C-alpha positions as CSV (number, residue, x, y, z in Angstrom):
1,M,0.0,0.0,0.0
2,R,2.9,2.4,0.7
3,L,4.3,2.2,-3.0
4,P,1.3,3.4,-4.7
5,I,1.0,6.3,-2.1
6,A,4.6,7.2,-2.6
7,T,4.3,7.1,-6.3
8,L,1.3,9.4,-6.3
9,A,3.2,11.8,-3.9
10,A,6.1,11.9,-6.4
11,F,3.8,12.7,-9.3
12,L,2.1,15.5,-7.4
13,I,5.5,16.9,-6.4
14,A,6.7,16.8,-9.9
15,A,3.6,18.6,-11.2
16,C,4.3,21.5,-9.0
17,S,7.9,22.0,-10.1
18,P,8.5,25.0,-12.4
19,M,8.9,24.4,-16.1
20,A,11.6,26.2,-18.2
21,A,10.1,29.2,-19.9
22,P,9.9,29.0,-23.7
23,D,12.2,31.3,-25.8
24,A,9.9,34.1,-26.7
25,T,12.2,35.5,-29.3
26,A,12.4,32.4,-31.6
27,P,8.8,32.3,-32.7
28,T,8.7,36.1,-33.5
29,Q,11.8,35.8,-35.5
30,T,10.5,32.8,-37.4
31,A,7.2,34.6,-38.0
32,A,9.0,37.8,-39.3
33,E,11.1,35.7,-41.6
34,A,8.1,33.9,-43.0
35,C,6.3,37.2,-43.3
36,A,9.1,38.8,-45.2
37,A,9.3,35.7,-47.5
38,R,5.8,36.5,-48.5
39,G,6.6,40.2,-49.2
40,G,5.0,41.4,-46.0
41,A,5.9,43.2,-42.8
42,I,5.0,42.8,-39.2
43,W,2.7,45.5,-38.0
44,R,0.8,46.1,-34.8
45,V,-2.9,46.3,-35.8
46,G,-6.4,46.4,-34.2
47,R,-7.6,47.6,-30.9
48,L,-5.2,45.1,-29.0
49,Q,-2.2,46.1,-31.2
50,T,-1.5,42.5,-32.0
51,E,1.4,41.7,-34.2
52,R,0.3,40.6,-37.7
53,C,1.9,39.9,-41.1
54,V,0.5,42.5,-43.5
55,V,1.2,41.6,-47.2
56,P,0.7,44.3,-49.7
57,F,-1.1,43.5,-53.0
58,A,0.6,44.3,-56.4
59,D,-2.9,45.4,-57.9
60,A,-3.6,47.9,-55.1
61,N,-6.1,50.6,-56.1
62,K,-6.8,49.0,-59.6
63,P,-10.3,49.6,-60.7
64,C,-12.5,46.5,-60.2
65,R,-16.1,45.2,-60.2
66,D,-15.6,42.0,-58.3
67,G,-13.3,40.2,-55.9
68,D,-12.2,38.0,-58.8
69,D,-10.6,41.1,-60.4
70,C,-8.1,41.5,-57.5
71,M,-5.5,39.7,-55.3
72,G,-7.5,40.6,-52.4
73,D,-11.0,42.2,-52.0
74,C,-12.6,44.6,-54.4
75,R,-13.8,47.5,-52.1
76,A,-15.9,50.6,-52.5
77,P,-13.5,53.6,-52.8
78,E,-15.1,55.0,-49.7
79,A,-16.7,52.8,-46.9
80,G,-20.4,53.4,-46.7
81,A,-21.6,52.8,-50.3
82,R,-25.3,52.0,-50.1
83,E,-25.8,48.1,-50.2
84,G,-27.0,47.0,-53.5
85,T,-26.0,49.9,-55.5
86,T,-23.9,49.6,-58.7
87,V,-20.3,50.7,-57.8
88,T,-16.9,50.4,-59.5
89,G,-14.5,49.5,-56.7
90,V,-10.8,49.5,-56.2
91,C,-8.5,46.6,-55.3
92,A,-7.5,46.4,-51.6
93,P,-4.0,47.7,-50.9
94,N,-3.1,44.7,-48.7
95,D,-4.6,41.8,-46.7
96,L,-5.4,43.8,-43.6
97,P,-9.1,43.2,-42.6
98,F,-9.2,46.2,-40.1
99,G,-11.3,49.4,-40.7
100,C,-14.6,49.8,-42.3
101,N,-14.8,48.4,-45.8
102,T,-17.5,47.8,-48.3
103,R,-16.8,44.9,-50.5
104,I,-18.0,44.9,-54.1
105,E,-19.2,41.7,-55.8
106,D,-20.7,41.5,-59.3
107,G,-20.5,45.2,-59.4
108,R,-22.9,45.8,-56.4
109,A,-21.9,47.0,-52.9
110,L,-22.3,44.6,-50.1
111,P,-23.0,45.7,-46.5
112,T,-20.3,47.7,-44.9
113,L,-18.2,45.6,-42.3
114,C,-16.2,47.4,-39.7
115,V,-13.4,45.3,-38.1
116,D,-11.5,46.5,-35.1
């Protein structure tokens, strides 16, 4: 009976011992390198200022009528275009989803979406 209790006590003591902290710089360097390989840069974005890889699009601001015309979204030149109206948009400058944007599909404005 003493052996199982001693084994259990050893496990409980081991569970309370501190673990080595992970190297916080390695993942960031790896993420930054991967981002740079995609042509992007690490930005602090959103309300929480979270680090994110932001990749620019070569067709930024090109006129469009649909998302298929762009590397990213086709957006109304100004957020707030009335939903359902016929609009010529522009290709998004990058893959950043933040801000208020009105996507254009089939030449028509979709509802404006604001992402913070």
